[in-house]
C-alpha positions in Angstrom: -3.7 -27.5 -1.2 -4.0 -25.0 1.7 -0.2 -24.9 2.1 0.2 -24.3 -1.6 -2.2 -21.4 -1.5 -0.3 -19.9 1.4 2.9 -20.1 -0.7 1.3 -18.3 -3.6 -0.3 -15.8 -1.3 3.0 -14.2 -0.2 3.9 -13.5 -3.8 0.5 -11.9 -4.6 0.3 -9.8 -1.5 3.8 -8.5 -2.2 2.5 -7.3 -5.6 -0.7 -6.1 -4.1 1.1 -3.7 -1.9 1.8 -1.5 -4.9 -1.7 -1.8 -6.3 -1.0 -3.3 -9.7 -4.1 -2.7 -11.8 -5.8 -4.6 -14.7 -3.4 -3.2 -17.3 -0.6 -5.1 -15.5 -2.2 -8.5 -15.9 0.5 -9.6 -18.3 3.1 -9.0 -15.6 1.3 -11.3 -13.1 0.9 -14.0 -15.7 4.6 -13.6 -16.7 5.7 -14.1 -13.1 3.3 -17.1 -12.8 4.8 -18.7 -15.8 8.3 -18.0 -14.8 8.1 -19.2 -11.2 5.9 -22.3 -11.8 5.5 -24.4 -8.6 6.8 -22.3 -5.8 9.4 -23.8 -3.4 9.0 -24.0 0.3 9.8 -20.8 2.1 12.5 -22.5 4.2 15.1 -21.8 1.5 17.1 -24.0 -0.9 15.1 -25.4 -3.7 12.2 -27.9 -4.3 12.0 -30.9 -6.6 11.7 -28.6 -9.6 15.1 -27.3 -8.9 13.9 -23.6 -8.7 16.1 -21.8 -6.1 14.5 -19.7 -3.5 16.6 -16.8 -4.7 15.0 -17.1 -8.1 11.5 -16.8 -6.6 12.6 -13.7 -4.6 14.0 -12.2 -7.8 10.7 -12.7 -9.6 8.8 -11.0 -6.7 11.2 -8.1 -6.7 11.0 -7.6 -10.4 7.2 -7.5 -10.3 7.3 -5.1 -7.3 9.7 -2.8 -9.2 7.4 -2.5 -12.1 4.4 -1.8 -9.8 6.5 0.8 -7.9 7.4 2.6 -11.1 3.7 2.8 -12.0 2.7 4.2 -8.7 5.4 6.9 -8.7 4.6 7.7 -12.3 0.9 8.4 -11.6 1.6 11.1 -9.0 4.9 12.3 -10.4 3.6 13.1 -13.9 2.4 16.5 -14.9 -1.1 16.8 -13.5 -0.6 14.0 -11.0 -1.6 16.3 -8.2 -3.1 19.3 -10.0 -5.7 17.2 -11.8 -6.4 14.6 -9.0 -9.6 14.9 -7.1 -8.2 12.9 -4.2 -4.6 14.0 -4.0 -4.8 17.7 -5.1 -3.0 19.7 -2.4 -5.2 22.4 -0.9 -4.0 25.7 0.4 -2.5 25.5 3.9 -4.5 26.1 7.1 -6.7 29.1 7.3 -6.3 29.9 3.6 -8.1 26.7 2.7 -10.9 27.5 5.1 -11.4 31.1 3.9 -11.8 30.7 0.1 -15.0 32.7 0.2 -13.5 35.6 2.2 -10.5 35.6 -0.1 -12.8 35.9 -3.1 -14.7 38.8 -1.6 -11.4 40.5 -0.9 -10.2 40.1 -4.5 -7.5 37.6 -3.5 -8.9 34.5 -5.2 -6.6 34.7 -8.3 -3.5 35.0 -6.1 -4.7 32.0 -4.0 -5.4 29.9 -7.0 -2.0 30.7 -8.4 -0.3 29.6 -5.2 -2.3 26.4 -5.1 -1.2 25.5 -8.6 2.5 26.2 -7.8 2.3 24.0 -4.7 0.9 21.1 -6.6 3.5 21.4 -9.4 6.3 21.3 -6.7 4.9 18.1 -5.4 4.8 16.5 -8.8 8.5 17.4 -9.3 9.5 15.8 -5.9 7.6 12.5 -6.1 9.8 10.7 -8.7 12.6 10.7 -6.0 10.5 8.0 -4.3 11.4 5.5 -7.0 14.9 4.7 -5.8 13.8 4.4 -2.1 11.0 2.1 -3.0 13.5 0.0 -5.0 15.7 -0.3 -1.9 12.7 -1.3 0.2 11.8 -4.0 -2.3 15.4 -5.3 -2.2 15.2 -5.5 1.6 11.9 -7.3 1.6 12.4 -10.7 3.4 10.1 -13.7 3.5 9.2 -12.8 7.1 8.2 -9.3 5.9 6.0 -10.8 3.2 4.3 -13.2 5.5 3.7 -10.4 8.0 2.1 -8.4 5.3 -0.1 -11.4 4.3 -1.3 -12.0 7.9 -1.5 -8.3 8.8 -4.2 -5.6 8.5 -5.5 -4.1 5.2 -2.6 -1.6 5.1 0.2 -3.9 6.4 2.2 -3.5 3.2 1.8 0.3 3.3 3.0 0.2 6.9 6.1 -1.7 5.8 6.8 0.8 3.1 6.3 3.9 5.3 8.3 2.4 8.1 11.3 1.6 5.9 11.3 4.7 3.6 9.2 7.5 5.2 11.8 9.5 7.0 14.4 9.3 4.2 11.7 10.0 1.6 10.9 13.4 3.3 14.6 14.2 3.7 15.2 13.8 0.0 12.0 15.4 -1.2 12.4 18.6 0.9 15.1 20.3 -1.1 13.3 19.5 -4.4 10.1 21.0 -3.0 12.0 24.0 -1.6 13.7 24.7 -4.9 10.5 24.2 -7.0 8.5 26.6 -4.8 11.3 29.2 -4.9 11.8 28.9 -8.6 8.0 29.2 -9.3 7.7 32.3 -7.1 5.4 30.4 -4.7 7.1 31.6 -1.6 6.7 35.2 -2.6 3.0 34.7 -3.5 2.5 33.0 -0.1 4.2 35.8 1.8 2.1 38.4 -0.1 -1.1 36.5 0.5 -0.3 35.9 4.2 0.4 39.6 4.6 -3.0 40.5 3.1 -4.9 37.9 5.0 -3.5 39.0 8.3 -5.2 42.3 7.8 -8.6 40.8 7.2 -11.1 40.3 10.1 -12.3 36.9 11.3 -9.3 35.0 9.9 -6.9 33.2 12.1 -3.2 33.2 11.7 -1.2 30.8 9.6 1.0 28.2 11.2 3.9 26.3 9.7 5.8 26.9 6.5 4.7 26.5 2.9 7.3 23.8 2.2 6.4 21.8 5.3 2.7 21.8 4.1 3.6 20.6 0.6 6.0 18.0 1.8 3.5 16.5 4.3 0.8 16.4 1.6 3.0 14.9 -1.1 4.5 12.2 1.0 1.1 11.4 2.6 -0.4 11.1 -0.8 2.1 8.4 -1.9 1.3 6.2 1.1 -2.4 6.9 0.9 -2.3 5.8 -2.7 -0.6 2.5 -1.8 -3.0 1.9 1.1 -6.1 2.2 -0.9 -4.8 0.0 -3.7 -3.7 -2.6 -1.2 -7.1 -2.7 0.5 -8.8 -3.0 -2.9 -6.8 -6.1 -3.8 -7.6 -7.6 -0.4 -11.3 -6.8 -0.4 -12.6 -6.1 -3.9 -13.1 -9.1 -6.2 -13.1 -6.8 -9.2 -9.4 -5.9 -8.5 -8.4 -9.6 -8.7 -7.5 -9.3 -12.3 -5.7 -12.6 -12.9 -6.5 -16.3 -12.4 -3.8 -16.4 -9.7 -5.4 -13.6 -7.7 -8.8 -15.2 -7.9 -7.4 -18.6 -6.9 -5.9 -17.1 -3.7 -8.5 -14.6 -2.7 -11.6 -16.0 -4.3 -13.3 -15.3 -7.7 -16.0 -13.0 -6.3 
């Protein structure tokens, strides 16, 4: 029984790494029904005749649906703007000086800049979909077992390790263009010029596009990490019989 549970666990943790929620219960049940009794991880097939490749395909299909959902949540209109957790703040000293900016009559300009930054992030996030798809295709049995036996964010670490650099490379031109088209760069330059003349405010470091890129990519991985941890630790997130069997009913 213990060995069977471990076989099931690699499938569920693979799904958990993209934080599938209660609305995706049908997907878990579909995969459960399709795969039936899982074969040994050593390859080939078991007595049911189900090839290991079929099991892997079922996992990747489930992960792809979960990835699409994660990207859609941050990549939709309002994904950053309306998010309490992932809303991108003004960079550096501007974020720390909201009161001073308001007193100086610059709050409207600062609010406009912040809105344009978040809209740019929303436009760039959908590019992650293809990269996540590639990471799913490359996920090996060893990767899945390492995720299962690893820390709370092991799946997120895998995702960031395999896609992080390329993700930022592909998101950067989209963010640059979105900021330029929205006039955010001009607003940033104007605001920076005005702030530099105010007493008690430090200088700004870095560029606007660097700030938005770092915040946007970081939000994607933070989203995955929190959902992964919830599946591992929170019984209310175990939304199917299969999850409760592996991790406990709570």
